C-alpha positions in Angstrom: -0.4 91.8 9.9 -2.4 93.6 6.8 0.1 91.6 4.7 -1.4 88.2 6.6 -5.7 89.5 6.0 -4.5 90.2 2.7 -3.6 86.5 2.3 -6.9 85.4 4.2 -9.2 87.6 2.3 -7.6 86.1 -0.8 -8.0 82.8 0.1 -11.6 83.3 1.3 -12.6 84.7 -1.6 -10.5 82.2 -3.7 -12.5 78.9 -2.1 -16.4 81.3 -2.5 -16.0 81.6 -5.9 -14.9 77.2 -6.2 -18.2 77.0 -4.3 -20.1 78.5 -6.6 -18.8 77.1 -9.9 -19.1 73.6 -8.4 -23.2 74.8 -8.0 -23.4 76.1 -11.3 -22.3 72.0 -12.7 -24.6 71.2 -10.1 -27.4 72.9 -11.5 -26.2 72.7 -14.8 -26.3 68.7 -14.6 -29.9 68.6 -12.8 -31.3 70.8 -15.7 -30.2 68.3 -18.5 -32.2 65.2 -16.6 -35.5 63.9 -16.5 -38.4 66.3 -15.4 -39.6 63.5 -13.2 -36.2 63.8 -12.0 -37.1 67.3 -11.4 -39.7 66.1 -9.3 -38.4 64.1 -7.0 -35.7 66.4 -5.8 -37.7 69.5 -5.1 -40.0 67.4 -3.3 -39.7 66.5 0.2 -40.8 63.4 0.0 -39.9 60.1 -1.1 -39.4 58.6 -4.9 -42.1 56.8 -4.4 -44.9 59.3 -3.4 -43.6 61.3 -6.5 -44.0 58.7 -8.4 -47.4 57.7 -7.1 -48.9 61.6 -8.3 -47.8 61.0 -12.1 -49.3 56.9 -12.0 -52.3 58.4 -11.1 -51.7 60.5 -14.2 -53.0 64.6 -12.7 -52.7 65.7 -16.6 -52.3 69.1 -16.0 -50.7 68.9 -13.0 -48.1 70.6 -11.6 -45.4 67.8 -11.0 -46.5 66.5 -8.0 -44.6 68.3 -4.7 -47.1 71.1 -4.8 -49.3 69.6 -2.7 -47.7 67.4 -0.2 -48.3 68.1 3.2 -52.0 69.2 2.1 -54.5 68.1 4.5 -57.6 66.0 3.8 -60.0 65.1 5.9 -62.6 62.7 4.9 -66.4 62.2 7.0 -68.6 59.3 5.4 -72.0 59.5 7.0 -70.9 57.3 9.7 -69.2 54.2 11.1 -68.7 51.3 11.6 -69.8 50.6 8.2 -67.8 48.8 5.6 -69.1 50.4 2.8 -67.4 53.5 3.9 -64.6 51.7 6.3 -63.5 50.1 2.7 -62.9 54.1 1.2 -61.2 55.1 4.6 -58.7 52.0 3.7 -58.4 52.7 0.1 -58.0 56.8 0.7 -54.8 56.0 2.9 -53.1 54.3 0.3 -54.2 56.9 -1.7 -52.3 60.2 0.7 -49.4 57.5 1.3 -49.1 57.8 -2.6 -50.1 61.8 -3.3 -48.0 62.9 0.2 -50.8 64.2 2.1 -52.0 64.4 5.4 -55.0 62.5 6.1 -57.7 61.6 8.3 -60.7 60.1 8.5 -63.9 61.9 11.3 -66.3 60.0 11.0 -69.8 60.7 13.3 -70.3 57.8 15.3 -74.4 58.0 13.8 -76.5 58.3 11.0 -77.7 61.1 12.1 -77.7 64.9 10.3 -77.1 66.4 13.9 -74.2 64.1 14.2 -72.9 64.7 11.1 -73.6 68.4 11.7 -71.2 68.2 14.9 -68.6 66.1 13.1 -68.2 68.7 10.5 -67.8 72.2 13.2 -65.2 69.8 14.7 -62.9 69.2 11.1 -64.1 73.1 10.3 -62.1 74.1 13.6 -59.1 72.4 12.4 -58.5 74.3 9.2 -57.8 71.8 6.9 -56.9 72.5 3.6 -59.4 69.9 1.5 -62.8 68.0 3.3 -63.7 65.2 1.8 -67.6 64.3 3.1 -70.3 62.0 2.7 -73.7 64.5 3.1 -76.6 62.2 5.1 -79.3 64.6 4.6 -79.0 66.9 1.5 -80.6 69.8 2.8 -79.7 70.0 6.6 -75.3 69.3 5.9 -75.6 72.7 3.5 -74.9 74.9 6.1 -72.2 73.5 8.4 -70.3 73.0 4.8 -71.1 76.6 3.9 -68.1 77.0 6.1 -65.6 75.7 4.7 -66.6 76.7 1.5 -66.8 80.6 3.1 -63.3 79.8 4.5 -61.7 79.0 1.1 -61.6 75.1 2.1 -62.9 72.9 -1.4 -65.2 70.2 -0.6 -66.1 67.1 -2.9 -68.9 64.9 -1.8 -68.9 61.5 -2.1 -72.0 58.9 -2.3 -74.2 62.1 -1.5 -75.3 65.0 -3.1 -76.6 68.4 -1.3 -79.3 69.7 -3.1 -77.7 73.3 -2.9 -74.2 72.9 -4.5 -73.3 75.6 -5.2 -69.3 75.8 -4.2 -68.6 72.0 -4.6 -66.0 71.2 -6.3 -67.1 68.3 -7.6 -70.2 64.9 -6.5 -68.9 61.6 -7.0 -71.0 58.9 -6.6 -72.8 55.1 -7.9 -75.2 55.4 -10.2 -78.6 54.9 -7.4 -81.5 54.5 -10.0 -79.3 52.0 -11.9 -78.9 50.4 -8.5 -82.3 50.3 -7.5 -82.7 48.6 -11.5 -80.5 45.6 -11.4 -82.0 45.1 -8.2 -85.9 44.7 -9.0 -84.7 43.4 -12.9 -83.3 40.7 -10.2 -85.8 40.3 -7.6 -89.0 40.2 -10.2 -87.0 37.1 -12.0 -86.6 35.3 -9.4 -89.6 35.8 -8.2 -91.5 34.1 -11.9 -92.5 37.7 -12.3 -95.4 37.3 -10.1 -96.1 38.0 -6.1 -96.4 41.2 -4.4 -92.6 42.7 -2.5 -91.4 45.1 0.3 -89.6 47.7 0.8 -86.9 48.4 3.6 -85.3 52.2 3.9 -84.0 53.6 6.8 -85.5 57.2 6.5 -87.2 58.4 3.5 -86.2 62.3 1.7 -82.7 60.6 1.4 -81.9 61.3 -2.4 -79.5 58.3 -3.1 -81.8 56.2 -1.8 -85.5 57.5 -3.7 -83.2 56.8 -6.0 -82.8 53.5 -5.9 -86.7 53.2 -4.4 -87.9 54.7 -7.6 -84.9 53.0 -10.4 -86.3 49.2 -8.1 -90.4 50.4 -8.9 -89.4 51.2 -12.6 -87.8 47.9 -13.4 -90.6 45.9 -11.4 -93.5 48.6 -13.4 -91.7 48.2 -16.9 -90.8 44.1 -17.5 -92.7 42.7 -14.0 -96.2 44.5 -14.7 -97.4 41.7 -12.1 -95.8 41.4 -9.5 -96.5 44.8 -6.9 -95.2 46.6 -3.5 -97.4 45.9 -0.9 -95.7 48.3 1.4 -92.3 51.3 1.2 -91.0 51.3 5.3 -88.5 53.2 6.6 -87.0 51.5 9.8 -83.5 53.4 10.5 -81.0 52.3 10.5 -80.5 49.2 12.9 -80.9 45.7 11.2 -83.1 45.2 14.4 -85.8 47.8 13.6 -85.6 46.4 9.7 -86.6 43.3 11.6 -89.2 43.8 13.8 -91.1 45.9 10.9 -90.5 42.9 8.4 -92.3 40.5 10.9 -95.1 42.7 11.0 -95.5 43.4 7.7 -95.6 39.8 7.1 -98.1 39.3 9.2 -100.3 42.2 7.6 -99.7 41.1 4.2 -98.6 37.1 4.8 -98.2 37.3 0.5 -95.0 39.0 0.0 -92.5 37.1 -1.4 -89.4 39.1 -1.9 -87.6 42.5 0.4 -85.9 45.1 -0.7 -83.4 46.6 1.2 -82.3 49.9 0.0 -79.2 49.9 1.8 -77.1 47.1 4.2 -78.6 47.2 7.6 -82.4 47.0 5.8 -81.8 44.0 4.4 -80.0 41.7 6.3 -83.1 42.5 9.4 -86.0 42.0 6.7 -83.4 38.5 6.0 -83.1 37.7 9.2 -86.5 38.0 9.9 -87.5 35.4 6.8 -84.9 33.5 8.3 -86.6 33.0 11.4 -89.1 31.6 9.9 -87.7 29.5 7.7 -88.8 30.7 4.7 -85.2 32.2 2.6 -86.5 30.0 -0.1 -89.3 31.0 -0.6 -88.8 34.8 0.5 -86.0 35.9 -1.5 -84.7 39.2 -0.2 -82.5 41.5 -2.6 -79.8 44.5 -0.9 -77.7 47.0 -1.3 -74.1 46.7 -0.8 -71.6 44.2 -0.3 -70.5 44.1 3.7 -68.8 41.0 4.4 -71.6 39.6 7.1 -74.4 39.9 3.4 -71.4 38.0 1.2 -71.8 35.3 3.7 -75.8 35.9 4.1 -76.0 35.4 0.0 -74.0 32.6 0.2 -75.7 30.4 2.7 -79.4 31.7 0.6 -80.6 33.8 2.9 -80.0 36.9 0.5 -81.0 36.8 -3.0 -78.8 38.8 -4.5 -76.3 41.5 -3.4 -76.1 45.3 -5.3 -72.5 46.4 -4.9 -71.0 49.3 -5.3 -67.6 50.3 -6.3 -66.5 52.5 -2.9 -62.6 52.2 -3.9 -63.1 53.8 -7.6 -65.7 56.4 -5.6 -62.4 57.3 -2.8 -60.4 56.5 -5.6 -62.0 59.5 -7.7 -62.1 61.2 -4.9 -58.3 61.9 -4.3 -57.5 62.3 -7.5 -59.8 65.4 -7.3 -58.6 66.5 -4.5 -55.4 66.5 -5.8 -56.2 68.1 -8.6 -58.1 70.4 -6.5 -55.0 71.6 -3.8 -52.2 72.0 -6.9 -54.5 74.3 -8.9 -56.8 72.2 -11.4 -60.2 72.6 -10.5 -60.9 73.4 -13.5 -60.3 70.1 -14.9 -62.4 68.4 -12.2 -65.6 67.4 -13.9 -69.1 68.5 -12.0 -70.0 64.8 -11.5 -69.0 61.6 -11.4 -71.4 58.7 -11.5 -70.1 55.4 -11.4 -71.7 51.7 -12.7 -73.4 49.5 -9.9 -72.6 45.8 -10.4 -75.4 42.7 -9.9 -73.8 39.6 -7.6 -75.1 36.7 -7.0 -74.0 33.2 -5.8 -73.1 32.2 -8.6 -70.4 34.9 -9.0 -69.7 36.0 -5.8 -66.3 34.9 -5.5 -65.4 35.6 -9.2 -62.4 37.9 -9.2 -63.7 40.5 -11.2 -65.9 41.5 -8.7 -63.6 41.0 -6.4 -63.3 45.2 -6.1 -67.0 45.8 -5.7 -67.0 43.5 -2.6 -66.6 45.3 0.9 -63.6 45.1 3.5 -64.1 44.8 7.4 -64.0 47.3 9.5 -59.7 47.5 10.8 
């Protein structure tokens, strides 16, 4: 019996030794492969995820596998809204490339209190990173600061906080430049004379205030005979802008142009002008390129659209998120500012402008 036990023990030892040799040979073969192959094998995801991370250009990255399975939540200003919903669709695609768990948590109203409630609910889930579009630069600091206090990195997009301490990066389009484009386009279309009215959601929102300032600067510099008769803040409902436009036109019958700082303001003003049958006489410059705005542009109801780059914005946001989750936060710029573009009926169908056109919410 002892002899049989000894033979069995020897067989087990030989089998274990052979397994170790085979493992060593396998490791030796892996060591001779490329770094991308090593990343693919060490990753729990698919090759498509790893390849996407490499192509995204994470210069200081750790190979791509370290962020897989991390959770990123995007809280926009409001939804449904084509601008933010376009971002969401692109963010979903980017998350798949990086192997991230991604969630879209939009507030149902463009309102600081409502967005605060949304952020508080998201904080309870303890995500690995937050991307947020703060609708108010001061009121949204406290709920966002609670993420920072818990060690959750925060990236702001399409909006800044007045106090940016602890924010990884702020990504947005150049709002002053966009306002200047609107002023330049509308001033030219008006022949350099007449009065205009500016319609805004609410006072005190920095990116919208910068659009107004840029608009007024362009008129003052290049079209000094074009005056601003009124600056109104009718809110985020197009019907309220339409009602306000009617009253503004009654009080200022010489108005020949409107500038809407957001799509809802522009659409409301243009609807009032259209109802009067004066779309050719009273021109409307609109911010954003929502599908409805594009149709109104082609119909001649809107004169020019100032387009942002929501696709580029969220791509930069997701790239910054990955860099941060990989531990390369120092590689992320504190601010990323993108340009705008003026879209007219003449160039709206140009393929080069496709990235500037927003998608309809799914």
